[in-house]
C-alpha positions as CSV (number, residue, x, y, z in Angstrom):
1,M,-53.1,-2.8,-74.9
2,K,-52.6,-2.7,-71.2
3,N,-52.6,-6.1,-69.4
4,S,-54.0,-5.2,-66.0
5,I,-54.1,-8.8,-64.7
6,A,-50.4,-9.4,-65.5
7,E,-49.6,-6.1,-63.8
8,R,-51.4,-7.2,-60.6
9,V,-49.6,-10.5,-60.7
10,L,-46.3,-8.7,-61.1
11,D,-47.0,-6.4,-58.2
12,F,-47.5,-9.4,-56.0
13,L,-44.7,-11.6,-57.1
14,I,-42.0,-8.9,-57.0
15,K,-42.2,-8.9,-53.2
16,Y,-41.1,-12.6,-52.9
17,P,-38.0,-14.7,-53.8
18,P,-37.0,-15.7,-56.4
19,F,-39.1,-13.2,-58.4
20,N,-37.6,-10.2,-56.5
21,L,-34.3,-11.1,-58.2
22,L,-35.7,-10.4,-61.7
23,S,-36.0,-7.2,-63.6
24,T,-39.4,-5.7,-64.0
25,N,-39.5,-6.5,-67.7
26,D,-38.5,-10.1,-67.2
27,L,-41.0,-10.6,-64.5
28,F,-43.7,-9.0,-66.6
29,E,-43.0,-11.5,-69.4
30,I,-43.6,-14.3,-66.9
31,S,-46.6,-12.7,-65.4
32,K,-48.4,-12.6,-68.8
33,E,-48.2,-16.4,-69.0
34,I,-49.4,-17.2,-65.5
35,S,-52.7,-19.0,-64.9
36,I,-54.8,-18.1,-61.8
37,I,-56.4,-21.0,-59.9
38,Y,-59.2,-20.6,-57.4
39,M,-59.4,-23.3,-54.8
40,E,-62.1,-24.1,-52.2
41,K,-61.0,-25.7,-48.9
42,G,-60.2,-29.3,-49.5
43,D,-59.7,-28.9,-53.3
44,T,-56.6,-30.9,-54.5
45,L,-54.1,-29.4,-56.9
46,F,-52.1,-32.6,-57.5
47,E,-51.8,-35.9,-55.8
48,R,-48.9,-38.2,-54.8
49,G,-48.0,-40.3,-57.8
50,D,-49.4,-37.9,-60.4
51,A,-47.1,-37.1,-63.4
52,A,-45.5,-33.7,-62.9
53,K,-47.4,-30.9,-64.6
54,S,-45.7,-28.2,-66.7
55,D,-46.3,-25.5,-64.0
56,F,-45.0,-24.8,-60.5
57,Y,-47.1,-22.8,-58.1
58,V,-47.1,-19.7,-55.9
59,V,-49.8,-19.1,-53.2
60,R,-51.4,-15.7,-53.7
61,N,-54.0,-15.9,-50.9
62,G,-54.9,-18.6,-48.4
63,G,-52.8,-21.7,-47.8
64,V,-52.0,-25.0,-49.4
65,K,-51.2,-28.1,-47.4
66,L,-48.5,-30.5,-48.7
67,L,-49.3,-34.0,-47.4
68,H,-47.2,-37.1,-47.3
69,T,-49.2,-40.4,-47.6
70,M,-48.0,-43.1,-45.2
71,G,-48.1,-46.8,-45.8
72,D,-51.4,-47.1,-44.0
73,N,-52.9,-44.3,-46.2
74,T,-52.8,-41.8,-43.3
75,Q,-51.4,-38.4,-44.2
76,D,-48.9,-36.1,-42.5
77,I,-48.8,-32.4,-43.1
78,I,-45.3,-31.6,-44.3
79,N,-45.8,-27.9,-44.8
80,I,-48.5,-25.3,-45.3
81,S,-47.5,-22.9,-48.0
82,D,-49.0,-19.5,-47.6
83,A,-48.7,-16.1,-49.4
84,G,-45.6,-15.9,-51.5
85,D,-44.5,-19.5,-50.9
86,V,-43.3,-21.6,-53.9
87,F,-44.2,-25.3,-54.2
88,G,-44.3,-28.1,-56.7
89,I,-41.0,-27.2,-58.2
90,R,-38.9,-30.3,-57.3
91,P,-40.7,-32.7,-59.6
92,L,-40.0,-30.4,-62.6
93,I,-36.3,-30.3,-61.8
94,A,-35.9,-34.0,-60.8
95,K,-38.2,-35.2,-63.7
96,E,-40.2,-37.3,-61.3
97,N,-43.8,-37.8,-60.3
98,Y,-45.2,-35.8,-57.3
99,K,-44.3,-37.3,-54.0
100,L,-46.7,-35.2,-52.0
101,T,-50.4,-34.2,-52.3
102,A,-51.3,-30.5,-52.5
103,T,-54.7,-29.6,-51.0
104,A,-56.2,-26.2,-50.1
105,N,-56.1,-25.7,-46.4
106,E,-58.6,-22.9,-46.8
107,E,-60.1,-20.9,-49.6
108,S,-57.1,-20.0,-51.7
109,I,-55.8,-18.4,-54.9
110,V,-52.8,-20.0,-56.5
111,Y,-50.6,-18.8,-59.4
112,A,-49.5,-21.5,-61.9
113,I,-46.2,-20.6,-63.5
114,P,-45.1,-22.4,-66.7
115,I,-41.6,-23.8,-66.0
116,S,-40.7,-23.4,-69.7
117,V,-41.4,-19.7,-69.7
118,F,-39.7,-19.2,-66.3
119,T,-36.5,-21.0,-67.3
120,A,-36.4,-19.3,-70.7
121,V,-36.5,-15.9,-69.0
122,T,-34.1,-16.7,-66.1
123,K,-31.6,-19.1,-67.8
124,D,-28.7,-16.6,-67.4
125,N,-29.7,-15.4,-64.0
126,A,-27.2,-16.9,-61.4
127,S,-29.3,-15.8,-58.4
128,I,-32.4,-17.5,-59.8
129,N,-30.5,-20.7,-60.6
130,K,-29.1,-20.7,-57.1
131,F,-32.6,-20.4,-55.7
132,L,-33.8,-23.4,-57.8
133,V,-30.8,-25.5,-56.8
134,T,-31.4,-24.6,-53.2
135,A,-35.1,-25.5,-53.3
136,F,-34.2,-28.8,-54.9
137,A,-31.3,-29.5,-52.6
138,T,-32.9,-28.7,-49.3
139,N,-36.1,-30.6,-50.0
140,A,-37.7,-27.5,-48.4
141,Y,-41.1,-28.6,-49.6
142,D,-40.6,-32.3,-50.0
143,P,-38.5,-34.0,-47.3
144,Y,-39.8,-37.5,-48.1
145,T,-38.5,-37.4,-51.7
146,A,-34.9,-37.7,-50.5
147,E,-35.7,-40.7,-48.4
148,E,-37.1,-42.5,-51.5
149,A,-34.3,-41.3,-53.8
150,G,-31.1,-42.4,-52.1
151,K,-30.9,-39.7,-49.6
152,I,-29.8,-37.1,-52.1
153,F,-29.2,-33.7,-50.4
154,V,-31.2,-35.0,-47.4
155,D,-30.1,-33.1,-44.3
156,Y,-28.1,-30.3,-42.8
157,L,-26.9,-32.3,-39.8
158,P,-23.2,-33.0,-39.5
159,N,-21.9,-35.9,-41.5
160,S,-24.6,-35.5,-44.2
161,A,-23.5,-36.3,-47.7
162,Q,-23.9,-32.8,-49.0
163,D,-24.0,-29.7,-46.8
164,I,-26.3,-26.8,-47.8
165,I,-23.4,-24.4,-47.4
166,N,-22.1,-25.5,-50.8
167,F,-25.2,-23.9,-52.4
168,Q,-24.8,-20.5,-50.7
169,T,-23.4,-17.5,-52.5
170,A,-19.6,-17.3,-52.1
171,N,-18.3,-14.3,-50.2
172,Y,-15.6,-12.6,-52.3
173,T,-13.5,-9.4,-52.0
174,K,-15.6,-6.6,-53.3
175,N,-12.8,-3.9,-53.9
176,P,-9.8,-5.9,-55.1
177,I,-6.4,-4.2,-55.3
178,T,-5.2,-3.8,-58.9
179,C,-2.3,-2.5,-61.0
180,T,-2.2,-1.4,-64.6
181,I,-0.5,-3.3,-67.4
182,D,2.3,-0.7,-67.6
183,S,3.2,-1.2,-64.0
184,T,6.5,-2.7,-62.9
185,L,6.6,-5.8,-60.7
186,K,8.3,-3.7,-58.0
187,E,5.3,-1.3,-58.0
188,A,2.9,-4.2,-57.8
189,A,4.8,-5.9,-55.0
190,I,4.8,-2.7,-52.9
191,K,1.0,-2.5,-53.3
192,M,0.7,-6.1,-52.2
193,R,2.9,-5.4,-49.1
194,D,1.1,-2.2,-48.2
195,H,-2.3,-3.8,-48.4
196,K,-1.2,-7.1,-46.9
197,I,-2.6,-9.2,-49.7
198,G,-1.4,-12.4,-51.5
199,C,-2.4,-11.5,-55.0
200,I,-2.9,-8.5,-57.3
201,V,-5.0,-8.3,-60.5
202,V,-3.6,-6.6,-63.5
203,V,-6.2,-4.6,-65.4
204,N,-6.3,-2.7,-68.7
205,N,-7.5,0.9,-69.3
206,L,-11.1,-0.3,-69.2
207,K,-10.5,-1.9,-65.8
208,N,-11.0,-5.4,-67.4
209,P,-8.8,-8.1,-65.8
210,V,-6.0,-9.3,-68.1
211,G,-3.7,-11.1,-65.6
212,I,-3.1,-12.0,-62.0
213,I,0.1,-12.1,-59.9
214,T,0.5,-14.0,-56.6
215,N,3.1,-14.4,-54.0
216,S,4.0,-17.7,-55.6
217,D,4.7,-16.0,-58.9
218,I,7.1,-13.5,-57.3
219,K,8.9,-16.4,-55.4
220,N,9.3,-18.5,-58.5
221,K,10.0,-15.8,-61.1
222,I,11.8,-13.0,-59.2
223,A,13.4,-14.5,-56.2
224,T,15.0,-17.1,-58.4
225,G,16.5,-14.4,-60.7
226,L,14.4,-15.4,-63.7
227,F,13.3,-11.7,-64.0
228,P,14.6,-8.5,-62.5
229,I,12.4,-6.7,-59.9
230,E,11.8,-3.8,-62.3
231,T,10.4,-6.1,-65.0
232,P,6.9,-5.2,-66.4
233,V,4.0,-7.1,-64.7
234,T,3.1,-8.5,-68.1
235,N,6.2,-10.7,-67.9
236,I,5.2,-12.2,-64.5
237,M,1.4,-12.3,-64.5
238,V,-0.6,-15.4,-65.2
239,T,-2.9,-14.9,-68.2
240,P,-5.7,-15.2,-69.2
241,V,-7.5,-15.0,-65.9
242,I,-10.5,-17.3,-65.1
243,T,-13.6,-15.2,-64.5
244,C,-17.0,-15.7,-63.1
245,K,-20.2,-13.7,-62.4
246,K,-21.6,-12.3,-59.1
247,G,-23.8,-14.8,-57.4
248,L,-21.4,-17.7,-57.8
249,T,-22.0,-20.5,-55.3
250,V,-19.4,-22.0,-53.0
251,A,-19.7,-25.3,-54.9
252,D,-19.2,-23.7,-58.3
253,G,-16.3,-21.7,-57.1
254,Q,-14.6,-24.8,-55.8
255,L,-15.2,-26.7,-59.0
256,Q,-13.7,-23.8,-61.1
257,M,-10.6,-23.7,-59.0
258,I,-10.2,-27.5,-59.1
259,K,-10.8,-27.6,-62.9
260,H,-8.3,-24.9,-63.7
261,H,-5.7,-25.6,-60.9
262,I,-5.9,-22.1,-59.6
263,G,-6.6,-20.4,-56.2
264,H,-8.2,-17.2,-57.5
265,L,-11.3,-16.3,-59.6
266,C,-11.9,-12.8,-61.0
267,V,-15.5,-11.7,-60.6
268,T,-16.5,-9.4,-63.5
269,K,-19.7,-7.6,-64.4
270,D,-20.9,-10.1,-66.9
271,G,-18.7,-13.1,-66.0
272,T,-16.2,-12.6,-68.9
273,V,-12.8,-11.0,-69.3
274,N,-14.4,-8.3,-71.4
275,T,-16.1,-6.4,-68.6
276,K,-15.0,-4.5,-65.5
277,L,-13.5,-6.3,-62.6
278,V,-15.8,-6.1,-59.5
279,G,-14.2,-8.6,-57.1
280,V,-11.9,-11.6,-56.5
281,L,-12.8,-14.9,-55.0
282,T,-9.9,-16.7,-53.4
283,H,-9.4,-20.3,-52.1
284,H,-9.2,-18.7,-48.6
285,D,-12.6,-17.1,-49.1
286,V,-14.1,-20.5,-49.9
287,L,-12.4,-22.1,-46.8
288,V,-13.7,-19.3,-44.6
289,T,-17.3,-19.9,-45.9
290,L,-17.0,-23.6,-45.5
291,G,-15.8,-22.9,-42.0
292,N,-19.4,-22.1,-41.2
293,S,-20.6,-25.6,-42.0
294,P,-21.9,-27.6,-39.1
295,T,-19.3,-30.4,-39.5
296,V,-16.4,-27.9,-39.4
297,I,-17.9,-26.0,-36.5
298,L,-18.4,-29.2,-34.5
299,K,-14.8,-30.2,-35.2
300,E,-13.6,-26.8,-34.0
301,I,-15.7,-27.2,-30.8
302,K,-14.2,-30.6,-30.0
303,R,-10.7,-29.3,-30.5
304,A,-11.2,-26.1,-28.4
305,N,-9.1,-26.2,-25.2
306,R,-10.1,-22.7,-24.0
307,T,-13.4,-20.8,-23.6
308,K,-12.2,-18.2,-26.0
309,K,-11.9,-20.7,-28.8
310,L,-15.3,-22.2,-27.9
311,R,-16.9,-18.7,-28.2
312,S,-15.3,-18.2,-31.6
313,A,-16.7,-21.5,-32.8
314,R,-20.2,-20.8,-31.4
315,L,-20.2,-17.3,-33.0
316,K,-19.8,-19.1,-36.4
317,A,-23.1,-20.8,-35.7
318,N,-24.8,-17.4,-35.6
319,S,-23.6,-16.7,-39.1
320,L,-24.7,-20.2,-40.1
321,L,-28.1,-19.6,-38.6
322,K,-28.5,-16.3,-40.5
323,S,-27.5,-17.9,-43.8
324,Y,-29.9,-20.8,-43.3
325,L,-32.7,-18.4,-42.7
326,E,-31.8,-16.4,-45.8
327,Q,-31.7,-19.7,-47.8
328,N,-35.3,-20.5,-46.5
329,I,-34.2,-23.8,-45.1
330,P,-37.0,-25.5,-43.1
331,V,-36.9,-24.4,-39.5
332,G,-37.0,-28.0,-38.3
333,H,-33.6,-28.7,-39.8
334,I,-32.2,-25.4,-38.6
335,V,-33.2,-26.1,-35.0
336,K,-31.6,-29.6,-35.2
337,V,-28.3,-28.1,-36.4
338,I,-28.1,-25.3,-33.9
339,S,-29.2,-27.5,-31.0
340,K,-26.5,-30.0,-31.9
341,I,-24.0,-27.2,-31.8
342,N,-25.3,-25.7,-28.5
343,D,-25.1,-29.2,-26.9
344,A,-21.6,-29.7,-28.2
345,V,-20.5,-26.4,-26.8
346,T,-21.9,-27.3,-23.4
347,V,-20.3,-30.7,-23.5
348,R,-16.9,-29.2,-24.3
349,A,-17.3,-26.6,-21.6
350,I,-17.9,-29.4,-19.1
351,E,-14.9,-31.3,-20.3
352,I,-12.7,-28.3,-20.0
353,A,-14.1,-27.6,-16.5
354,L,-13.5,-31.1,-15.3
355,K,-9.8,-30.8,-16.2
356,K,-9.6,-27.8,-13.9
357,M,-11.1,-29.6,-10.9
358,P,-8.7,-31.0,-8.3
359,S,-10.0,-34.5,-8.7
360,N,-12.4,-36.7,-10.7
361,P,-16.1,-36.6,-9.9
362,P,-16.8,-38.5,-6.7
363,V,-19.8,-40.2,-8.2
364,K,-21.6,-40.4,-11.6
365,F,-23.6,-37.4,-12.6
366,C,-25.8,-36.0,-15.4
367,W,-25.8,-32.4,-16.7
368,I,-29.2,-31.6,-18.0
369,G,-30.4,-28.8,-20.2
370,L,-33.7,-27.1,-19.3
371,G,-36.1,-24.8,-21.1
372,S,-35.5,-24.2,-24.7
373,Q,-32.2,-26.1,-24.7
374,G,-34.0,-29.1,-23.1
375,R,-36.6,-28.9,-25.8
376,K,-34.0,-28.6,-28.5
377,E,-35.5,-25.3,-29.7
378,Q,-32.6,-22.9,-28.8
379,M,-31.4,-20.9,-31.8
380,L,-30.4,-17.4,-30.6
381,F,-28.2,-16.9,-27.5
382,T,-30.5,-17.2,-24.5
383,D,-30.0,-17.2,-20.8
384,Q,-28.8,-20.4,-19.1
385,D,-31.2,-23.0,-17.7
386,N,-29.4,-26.1,-16.5
387,A,-29.1,-28.5,-13.6
388,I,-27.1,-31.5,-12.3
389,I,-28.3,-34.9,-11.1
390,F,-25.7,-36.9,-9.2
391,E,-25.9,-40.4,-7.8
392,D,-27.3,-41.0,-4.4
393,V,-24.7,-41.0,-1.6
394,P,-24.8,-41.6,2.2
395,D,-26.0,-38.6,4.2
396,D,-22.6,-38.0,5.7
397,K,-21.2,-37.7,2.1
398,Y,-23.9,-35.6,0.7
399,E,-22.6,-32.1,1.4
400,E,-19.1,-32.9,0.3
401,T,-20.4,-34.5,-2.9
402,Q,-22.8,-31.6,-3.7
403,T,-20.0,-29.1,-3.0
404,Y,-17.8,-30.7,-5.7
405,F,-20.5,-30.5,-8.3
406,L,-21.4,-26.9,-7.4
407,E,-17.8,-25.9,-8.0
408,L,-17.8,-27.7,-11.3
409,A,-21.1,-26.0,-12.2
410,K,-19.6,-22.6,-11.4
411,L,-16.8,-23.2,-13.8
412,V,-19.2,-24.4,-16.6
413,T,-21.8,-21.6,-16.2
414,K,-19.0,-19.0,-16.1
415,S,-17.6,-20.5,-19.3
416,L,-21.0,-20.5,-21.0
417,N,-21.5,-16.9,-19.9
418,K,-18.3,-15.9,-21.6
419,I,-19.4,-17.8,-24.8
420,G,-22.6,-15.7,-24.9
421,F,-25.2,-17.5,-22.8
422,E,-26.3,-15.0,-20.1
423,Y,-26.7,-16.1,-16.5
424,C,-30.3,-16.9,-15.6
425,E,-31.8,-14.0,-13.7
426,A,-33.8,-16.4,-11.6
427,D,-30.6,-18.4,-10.9
428,M,-32.1,-21.6,-12.4
429,M,-28.6,-23.0,-13.0
430,A,-26.6,-26.0,-11.8
431,S,-24.4,-23.6,-9.7
432,N,-27.4,-23.1,-7.4
433,P,-27.7,-25.8,-4.7
434,K,-31.4,-26.0,-5.4
435,W,-30.6,-27.2,-8.9
436,C,-27.7,-29.5,-8.1
437,M,-29.0,-32.5,-6.2
438,S,-28.9,-36.2,-5.9
439,L,-31.3,-38.4,-7.8
440,E,-33.4,-39.1,-4.6
441,Q,-33.5,-35.4,-3.8
442,W,-34.7,-34.6,-7.3
443,K,-37.4,-37.2,-7.0
444,Q,-38.6,-35.7,-3.7
445,Q,-38.5,-32.2,-5.3
446,F,-40.8,-33.2,-8.2
447,D,-43.1,-35.2,-5.8
448,D,-43.6,-31.9,-3.8
449,W,-44.2,-29.8,-6.9
450,I,-46.8,-32.3,-8.3
451,S,-48.5,-33.3,-5.0
452,K,-48.7,-29.7,-3.6
453,P,-49.2,-27.5,-6.7
454,D,-49.2,-23.8,-6.3
455,E,-48.1,-20.9,-8.5
456,K,-44.4,-21.2,-7.7
457,A,-44.4,-25.0,-8.1
458,I,-46.1,-24.8,-11.5
459,L,-43.6,-22.3,-12.7
460,L,-40.6,-24.3,-11.6
461,S,-41.9,-27.7,-12.6
462,S,-43.0,-26.5,-16.1
463,I,-39.4,-25.4,-16.7
464,F,-37.9,-28.6,-15.4
465,F,-40.4,-30.9,-17.2
466,D,-38.5,-30.1,-20.4
467,F,-35.1,-31.4,-19.3
468,S,-32.8,-33.3,-21.6
469,P,-29.5,-35.0,-20.7
470,I,-26.5,-33.2,-22.2
471,Y,-23.5,-34.8,-20.6
472,G,-22.8,-37.7,-18.2
473,E,-24.8,-40.7,-17.0
474,E,-28.1,-40.6,-18.9
475,T,-29.6,-43.4,-16.7
476,L,-30.0,-40.8,-14.0
477,S,-32.1,-38.6,-16.2
478,E,-34.2,-41.6,-17.2
479,A,-34.7,-42.7,-13.6
480,L,-35.9,-39.2,-12.8
481,S,-38.4,-39.2,-15.7
482,D,-39.8,-42.6,-14.6
483,S,-40.3,-41.3,-11.1
484,I,-42.1,-38.1,-12.4
485,Y,-44.5,-40.1,-14.5
486,E,-45.3,-42.4,-11.7
487,T,-46.2,-39.4,-9.5
488,L,-48.2,-37.8,-12.2
489,E,-50.5,-40.8,-12.4
490,E,-51.6,-40.1,-8.9
491,S,-52.4,-36.4,-9.3
492,S,-55.2,-34.9,-11.4
493,L,-55.2,-31.6,-9.7
494,F,-51.7,-30.9,-10.9
495,F,-52.9,-31.1,-14.5
496,K,-55.6,-28.5,-13.8
497,F,-52.9,-26.1,-12.5
498,L,-50.7,-26.7,-15.5
499,A,-53.7,-26.1,-17.8
500,R,-54.6,-22.9,-16.0
501,D,-51.0,-21.7,-16.5
502,A,-51.1,-22.6,-20.2
503,I,-54.0,-20.3,-20.8
504,K,-52.9,-17.4,-18.7
505,N,-52.0,-15.4,-21.8
506,P,-55.3,-15.2,-23.7
507,S,-55.8,-14.7,-27.5
508,P,-53.0,-12.7,-29.1
509,L,-55.6,-10.7,-31.0
510,G,-57.7,-8.1,-29.3
511,F,-60.9,-6.3,-30.4
512,F,-61.2,-5.9,-34.2
513,K,-58.5,-8.5,-34.6
514,Q,-55.8,-6.1,-33.6
515,F,-52.5,-7.5,-32.1
516,A,-52.6,-7.3,-28.3
517,V,-49.6,-5.1,-27.6
518,E,-47.9,-4.3,-24.3
519,K,-49.0,-1.4,-22.2
520,S,-45.9,-1.0,-19.9
521,R,-43.7,2.0,-20.4
522,E,-40.6,-0.1,-21.4
523,Q,-42.3,-2.1,-24.1
524,K,-45.3,0.1,-24.9
525,D,-47.1,-0.8,-28.1
526,L,-44.8,-3.7,-28.8
527,F,-46.1,-7.2,-29.4
528,N,-44.6,-10.0,-27.2
529,I,-44.4,-12.9,-29.6
530,K,-42.8,-15.2,-27.0
531,N,-45.4,-14.8,-24.2
532,R,-48.4,-14.3,-26.4
533,C,-47.8,-16.9,-29.0
534,I,-44.8,-19.3,-28.5
535,M,-45.1,-20.1,-24.8
536,P,-48.8,-20.9,-25.0
537,L,-48.0,-23.5,-27.6
538,V,-45.0,-24.8,-25.6
539,D,-47.2,-25.1,-22.5
540,A,-50.1,-26.8,-24.3
541,A,-47.8,-29.3,-26.0
542,R,-46.1,-30.1,-22.7
543,L,-49.3,-30.5,-20.8
544,L,-51.0,-32.8,-23.3
545,T,-47.9,-34.9,-23.7
546,L,-47.6,-35.4,-19.9
547,K,-51.3,-36.2,-19.7
548,N,-50.9,-38.8,-22.5
549,N,-47.8,-40.3,-20.7
550,T,-45.8,-39.8,-23.9
551,R,-42.1,-40.0,-23.1
552,G,-38.9,-39.2,-24.9
553,I,-40.3,-36.2,-26.9
554,N,-39.4,-32.7,-25.7
555,N,-39.5,-30.6,-28.8
556,T,-42.8,-28.7,-29.1
557,S,-43.5,-29.2,-32.8
558,E,-42.6,-32.9,-32.5
559,R,-44.9,-33.2,-29.4
560,F,-47.8,-31.8,-31.5
561,E,-47.0,-34.2,-34.3
562,Q,-47.1,-37.1,-31.9
563,L,-50.4,-35.8,-30.4
564,A,-51.9,-35.8,-33.9
565,I,-51.2,-39.6,-34.0
566,S,-52.5,-40.4,-30.5
567,D,-55.5,-38.1,-30.7
568,P,-56.7,-38.3,-34.4
569,N,-59.9,-36.4,-33.6
570,N,-57.9,-33.2,-33.2
571,K,-55.3,-34.1,-35.8
572,E,-55.8,-31.0,-37.9
573,L,-55.5,-28.7,-34.9
574,Y,-52.3,-30.4,-33.7
575,H,-50.7,-30.1,-37.2
576,S,-51.7,-26.5,-37.3
577,C,-50.1,-25.9,-33.9
578,S,-46.9,-27.6,-35.0
579,Y,-46.7,-25.5,-38.1
580,A,-47.5,-22.3,-36.3
581,F,-44.9,-23.0,-33.6
582,K,-42.2,-23.5,-36.3
583,A,-43.3,-20.4,-38.2
584,L,-43.4,-18.3,-35.1
585,S,-40.0,-19.5,-33.9
586,K,-38.5,-18.6,-37.3
587,F,-40.2,-15.2,-37.2
588,K,-38.9,-14.5,-33.7
589,T,-35.4,-15.6,-34.7
590,K,-35.3,-13.4,-37.8
591,Q,-36.4,-10.4,-35.7
592,G,-33.8,-11.2,-33.1
593,I,-31.0,-11.3,-35.8
594,L,-32.4,-8.1,-37.4
595,H,-32.4,-6.1,-34.2
596,N,-29.6,-7.9,-32.4
597,D,-31.8,-8.9,-29.5
598,S,-33.9,-11.9,-28.3
599,G,-36.6,-11.1,-30.9
600,K,-39.2,-11.3,-28.1
601,F,-40.8,-7.9,-28.6
602,I,-41.9,-6.9,-32.1
603,D,-42.9,-3.5,-33.5
604,I,-46.0,-4.5,-35.5
605,E,-46.0,-1.3,-37.4
606,S,-42.5,-2.0,-38.7
607,L,-43.7,-5.2,-40.4
608,T,-44.9,-5.3,-44.0
609,K,-48.5,-6.1,-44.7
610,E,-47.5,-9.5,-45.9
611,E,-45.5,-10.1,-42.7
612,Q,-48.4,-9.0,-40.6
613,L,-50.7,-11.4,-42.5
614,K,-48.3,-14.3,-42.0
615,L,-48.0,-13.6,-38.3
616,R,-51.7,-13.2,-37.8
617,R,-52.3,-16.5,-39.5
618,C,-50.2,-18.3,-36.9
619,L,-52.3,-16.9,-34.1
620,K,-55.5,-18.9,-34.8
621,P,-54.1,-22.2,-33.5
622,V,-52.9,-20.5,-30.3
623,H,-56.5,-19.5,-29.5
624,E,-58.0,-22.8,-30.6
625,I,-55.6,-25.0,-28.5
626,Q,-56.3,-22.9,-25.5
627,E,-60.1,-23.4,-26.0
628,V,-59.4,-27.2,-26.1
629,L,-57.5,-27.0,-22.8
630,K,-60.4,-25.1,-21.2
631,I,-62.8,-27.9,-22.1
632,R,-60.6,-30.9,-21.6
633,F,-59.4,-29.9,-18.1
634,D,-62.8,-28.4,-17.1
635,L,-61.3,-24.9,-16.3
636,K,-64.6,-23.0,-16.4
637,N,-64.8,-22.7,-12.6
638,F,-61.0,-23.1,-12.0
639,I,-59.6,-20.0,-13.7
């Protein structure tokens, strides 16, 4: 008898990981055992402290909030799982009680999947196992568990105990060079020379691996005269070979090599010597993959003595970014890693430039990052936004001092441009005299912007309000911040201008809830995710943070989280804005990687229905926060 419910479940699950890694038959077996749960807004699926149930969950429609309960019984939203998202899996793997509470954020449908059925069907599927290990290791849905369990697999920042790179699929050679069992060593060696390789796999008539020969074997057994050059490869090869299946993780590959004291693994169709050879994983392959870990990249950056080497190191961060997104690592962690790398690149570029200067800096200075770098939100290559604050000097020394730092800035910005960070079209860089000034000059500049607000002043000040110290004397940056906040206390009109600027791009949805696309010839019918969605959230978070006199937090999502604490009446909205910002940033970054551009403009028609739904869901907080700004700053007659 036809099971139409199971078929509908299958049709949904097959679009999402890890279910898209299963065969249709296996997924159907799982789908037949799934329970369907209907939840009203506010319904709770499980609570912190509850014993783990026998199921894990996938959201079919709607959204489910995962909440962490603080010591004072307040709750923080850790994540909002929506269509296709998996949650509640860690307690089943770790054999522990739930650390979070799962509550419906809206009317929702959730699939409950019995872990026993799932594991029985997937026990031999390496890709599925990797997904489960990654979900466990990254704490993607439960970042607090790690804090309470000895910081196991806690973070992806440098110097963490376990880097997520170890759980990525190892990259191996897909078309290995082979020779047959009746070949001579001379024939095998000629192949190795012609293909410039360090090993060759010996295969039988079925293309199954039976042995392996390395440069070391030739050195030890031929060069020493132990065997003649024409000897059969069977006399030289190491046998039996150690085999593995496709989908092997870097960590497993390392363990196999260590266990068997070898430097090569043969990848076969079913992971045994009885099936066809499909690849070879070498110790070098593992090292190359590990070279994309944050710790290794940062070490490479610190050792770089030329811009070319800095560029090489920074390009590895792009590969790291792509793999992190593929592994579904939380965007908050990704941003921290890439921001750390970007800052390190800037620091090293400054250090290299200082060595090229004819003398040491005449006074202390601070290089500050602006815009997305200042907010620690920079993931893809963007244009440069930076400035220099230097110590106050007598008037007769000012021009000479500024000239020194302008020359330094030209070297740095040139280096950053070669690395991949484009020059700012508006010239908002430290190499511009307007953005390279003494502390006192900077204070006066901000005083002018705040006390005499106009369109240009709002544009410039909004960019500069997000500055963060990157290199040098941080007290200069702190002194400037103090001065800015003192000036802000005396100006209410300035906040109105900022608020008006924050709502200049209205709701991203037009009539009939269609995406508001561009009309210009160059970007016709494209959706500007940056201007329509991301920047309104950035502007709103900045404005409200400044108004609350909240210091030391520049990151947009973190600003909203802090606002949720200081303004509990709008807590839910701020949490939604924080979540939406991270989701939109991830979406933009993925699009940028896919199309090799900034990801700013998106062809809505090219997105799947599920992608459009996820994107549409993030737009509601944008509209709602703009409505709050209109009321709070009384913009009815000011727009």
